[in-house]
Structures are given as C-alpha cells and as structure tokens.
N, C-alpha and C positions, 0 to 999 in steps of 0.2 A: 504494500500500500504506500502511495506517495505520502511523505510526512505531513504535508499540509492537509490532505484528506483525512489522515489518521487523527490528527489533532481535532479537526472539525467534528469528526464522528465521535471522538471521545467526549468532547464537550456536550454533544447532543445526548449521549447516554446519561449524563449527569443532570439533564434538564428536567426530567420527569420519570416517574416510575421507580423500579428497583431492579438492578441487574447483578449477576454474580460475575466477578472477575477472578477466575482461578489463577493459581501461581505455578507455572511450569518452571523447571530448573535447567532445561536445555532445549535445543531446537526440536528434538524428537518429541518431547512431551508437549511442547508448544503446538506443534502441528497436529498432534492427536487431539488436544483440547479444542482447537479450532474446528477439527473434523466433527466433534461432538456438538458443535453449534454455538459455542461461547462467542460473544461479540467483542470481547476485549480480554487482554491478559495482563498480568502483572508479574514482574520478576520476584524472586524470593532470595534474600541474601543468604539465608541458612541453606536452602536447597543448592544454590551455586557453590557455597563453601564446602558442603559435603561431597560434591562431585570432584572437588580438588583435594579431598583428603584433609580438610581443615575444619575447625569449629566455626560457628557463626561469628561475624564481624572480624574475620581474619583474611579477607580478600583485599587486594590493593585497588586503588583508583583505576589504574590501567586495566586490570582484569575486569572490573565492573563495567567500564566503558566498552570494552571489547564484547562483553556478554550482552549489553544493551543493543549494540550494533548488530550482533548476530541474530538475536531474537527479532528485533524490529524489521530486519530485512528478510526474514524467513516466513513471515505469516501475513495474511491479508486483513489483519485487524489491528486496532490500536494496542500498543504495549506501553504500560506504565512501569517506571523503574523504581525499585526499592533502593533509594540512594543513601540509605542509612543516615548518618549525621552529616552528610555532605563531604565526608572524608577530610574534615577540617574542623577547627574550633572557632577561629576568629571569623567574623562576618565577611570580610573582604576575601578571605580564602575560600569560604563556602561559595561566594558569588562566582569566583573564578572557576571552581569545579562544576558548579551548576551550568555555567556557560559551555563547558566541554560536554557535559551530558546532553544538553539541548541540541547538540549537533550530531547525535548518534541515530536520529530517526525515531526516537521515542515520542509518545503522545502526552506523557505526563511523568512526574516524579514526586517522591515524597521526601521530606526532611523531618527528622525526628529530634527530640530534645534530650535523649539519654546520653550520659557521659561515659558509660562503661566502668565507672567507679562505684563499687557497692556502698561505700561510705557516703557518697554524694552523687546519687544516680542520675539526677536531672540538672541540666544547665541552670544557672541562676536565671530567674524569670526575665530580667531585662536583657540579658545576653541572648536568651532563647528567642525573644521577640526580634532582636536585631538580626539574628541569623535568618529568621524567616523573611524579614524585610529585604535582606541581601539577596536571598534566593529569588524573591519577586522581582527585584531590580534586574537581576541577571537574565531572567526569562524575558522581561519586557525589552531589554536591550538586544536580546537575540532575535527578536521578531518572529519567533516560532509559535508563540501563543500556547505552549504546552501547559497542561493543567498542573497546578501546584497543590499538593496535599500536605497539610500541616499535621504532624503526629505528636501526641503527647504520650510518653511511655510509662507514666507512673504505675499503672496497673500491672505491668510486666517487669518492672525494675525495682520492686520493693517499696513503692510509695502509692498504694491504692487509695488515694484521696480524691473522691469524686468532685468536691468543690474546687480543689486546686486544679484538677484536670480540666474542668469546665472553664475556669478562669484562663487557663493557658490556651485552650482551643478558641475561645472568644478573641483573645489577643492575637492569635495567629490568623484568624479570619480578618481582623482589622489590619493586620500587617500585609495582607494580600493573598493568603491561602484560599484556593478555590474550593477545596474539599477538606473536611476535618476528620480525624481518625485517632481513636484512643484504643489501641490494641489491649486486650485483656478484660475489657468490660463485658460481662456475661449476663447480667440480670436485665430483664426487659424494662423494669422501672428506671434503672440507671441509664440504659440506652435511650429511653424516651426522654429523660432529662437532658442528655447531650443533644439530641435532635432538636428539642425545643429551644435550648439555649443558643444554638448557633444558626437557627433558621433565619433566612431561607437557604443558607449554604448547605450543600449535600454532606451527608455523613457516611463514612465507611465503617463497617463493623467486621471484625475478624472472627471467623468461625473455625475453630480447630477441633471441635467435637460436636456432639449432637444436642447442644443446649437450646437451640432454636431452629426454626425452619425459615425458608425464604418467605412464605406468606406471613408468618408471625412478625418478621423484621420489617417487611414491607408495610404491614398494617400500622406500625408505629412511626413510619416516615423515613426509615433507612433507605438510602438511595443506592448504596453500593456495598456488596458483600465480598470479601476476599477470604482466602484460606491459608495464607502465609506458607509455611513449610509443611503443612499437613499432608498434601498429596505426596510430597517427597518422603515424608515419614511413612506413609502407607506403602510406598514402593520399597523403602528400606526394610520395613517390617517383613514383607514377603521374602526378601533376600536373606535376612537374618534367620527367619524361621527355617527356610529350606537348607541353608548352609549349616546351621546348628544341628539339624537332624542328620545331615551327612557326616559332620565331624564327630558327633557324639554317639550316634546309633548305627551309622553305616548303612542307612536306608534312604530311599529316594521318593517316598510317598508324596512329599510336598511338591515335587516337580510335576507329578501327575495332575495336580490341580491347576497348573499354570495355563494361561491362554495358549491355544495351539499355535505353533510356529506360523502356519499359513495365515491364520487370522491376524496375528500381530504384524507379520511382514507385509500383509496386504494393506495395512494402514498407511504405509509409506510409498505405495506404488501410485503411478499416475501423475 
C-alpha cells in the first residue's frame, strides 16, 4: 500500500466504530493476518525481540526501523509501529527518531512513558508530556500525517493508578496524540472511565487474555483493540509444548496436532 493511502485508511479506521489491530512479529505472520481479513496491523516489540533471541525492549533503533520497513512494504494494509519510548529520553532525540520512523512507510506509531527503571517506572509527568509534544512536532514536520498514539504504562510497570493514568492520557491528547492507550487496564468500568475522559479521541485497549470481547469493548466506546505479544506467545506456546514433549518423553504427539504442511504452505502461495 502506498504510504499516503495507508495513513488515510488508518485515520478512517479511527473515525468510527471499533476494529481489532492484531500484532504480527514478522512478515509471514503479517501476511497471514491480512489473509484473515484484518484491516490494519501493529508491530509488537516483544514479538520482534523474541525472534532475535532477546527479551523485550532489547532491540536497537536500527533493527526497529528495518522491521517497520519490512512489514509496511509487505502487506496491503496500514501498519502501526510499537516505537517503545522513542529509543531516547530527551524530547529532541525522541523527535529525531520519530522522524526516521515516519519515513519507513508506517501509518502510525506509539510513544510510551515507561523508563525501564523499576524504582521509577514512569517518566516525570512534565518530561513525558514534552516527549509527546516532540513526537507530534516531528510527525507534523515530516508531512506524512501518521497517527500518533500516546501510551501510559503505569498498569504494566508497577504503578496501576487509574487517576494518574487518566491525567497522563489527557495531557498526551492535549500534546497532540491522536489515539490514547493504557496497556494493562482490564476492568470494563476502568476502560469506560478512560474512554470518557479522553473523548472524543479514540482509545486503544490491549487484550492479552479473555477478559472481554470485541462487542463488550465496542459497547463502551473503545475504538481500537490490539493484542500486543499475545499471538507471538500463542505461537511460542505451541513450540515449547511440542519441543518439551520430544526432549522429555521422546514422543511426537504434539506434532500430530499441528496445521498440515499443505495448508500452512498454501497461505503463502499466490
């Protein structure tokens, strides 16, 4: 998809209704998801890191940019990038990196406020807001119009404070974020509170288990649903179960439950 068309299509998806944006971890999984009918995709930092034999948040900026470029050029739907914390701390450096990402063909990207420091897991409020403003300026200067998602990470980094999370999301919206996202929020009342607080900006909800359905989330005004590294975890679960059986029991029953070769190979033909 031509980048300009992808960006326009991505913005349209956020304008009304509710859509699921699953998270592939490589070109093959991206193409399969498009084949299943999904209208947009989002990268997953953890899924990519695991393919490289690393833990999450251990990929380099260059690796992330190459991954964005590969996925965006391989599928005919918009791709949004999990850009972690912008691979920088200071706002000017975040802006410079966002400018690089905007040139990879992606239709959107997210910037989060987690520091990676368990003792102080979130950037200071003022700095976090300045980082979001910097990302907004970089996107505007790029002329690409890619959609900016502002993420507040308290619920997955040891600071599950709904009031503070909402304060940050409102500030990120005011700083120029087009979509708001607080991964880890799982209760419908809390999700409803976030949707109401940042309205009319769209909200993304992360679903990594079966705590809600698409209709339930749509009913409270959620516009976008992602799954993060969950699909990659499902794939790794199958590998670990089958390999553990072989290693520990010397049997191969798990392999017999796999998708037939011809069916899987057929997904990539044509």
